C-alpha positions in Angstrom: -12.0 -5.5 -10.0 -8.9 -6.1 -12.3 -5.2 -5.9 -10.8 -2.3 -4.7 -12.7 0.6 -6.6 -10.6 3.4 -4.8 -12.3 1.4 -1.4 -11.4 0.9 -2.6 -7.5 3.5 -4.7 -6.6 4.1 -8.1 -6.2 2.3 -10.2 -3.6 5.5 -10.3 -1.1 6.0 -6.6 -1.4 2.4 -5.8 -0.7 2.2 -8.2 2.5 5.6 -6.4 3.6 3.8 -3.1 3.4 0.9 -4.4 5.1 3.4 -5.9 7.8 4.9 -2.3 8.3 1.6 -0.8 8.8 0.6 -3.5 11.4 4.3 -3.1 13.0 3.3 0.8 13.3 0.3 0.1 14.5 1.6 -2.0 17.3 3.9 0.8 18.4 1.2 3.2 18.8 3.0 5.6 16.6 0.3 7.5 14.5 2.9 9.5 12.3 4.5 6.0 11.2 1.1 4.4 10.8 -0.2 7.1 8.6 3.1 7.4 6.7 3.1 3.3 6.0 -0.4 3.6 4.9 0.2 6.6 2.8 3.3 4.8 0.9 0.9 1.5 0.6 -1.9 3.4 -1.0 0.5 5.6 -3.3 0.3 2.5 -6.1 -3.4 2.2 -6.0 -3.9 6.0 -6.4 -1.7 6.4 -9.3 -3.0 3.0 -10.7 -6.6 4.7 -10.2 -5.7 7.8 -11.8 -4.0 5.9 -14.9 -7.2 3.8 -15.4 -5.3 0.6 -14.3 -7.7 -0.6 -12.1 -11.3 -0.8 -13.3 
């Protein structure tokens, strides 16, 4: 899969998103976890819609 790093964000940004998801899981807060996961996936979903990811 080709990745458009401008569309998806930097490695550091993605790592921070992953950390927020893990922290929400550790807090056992489902709503927060789902919100963080949704925010994380938005860039990927948009890239797929635009054809940026193949």
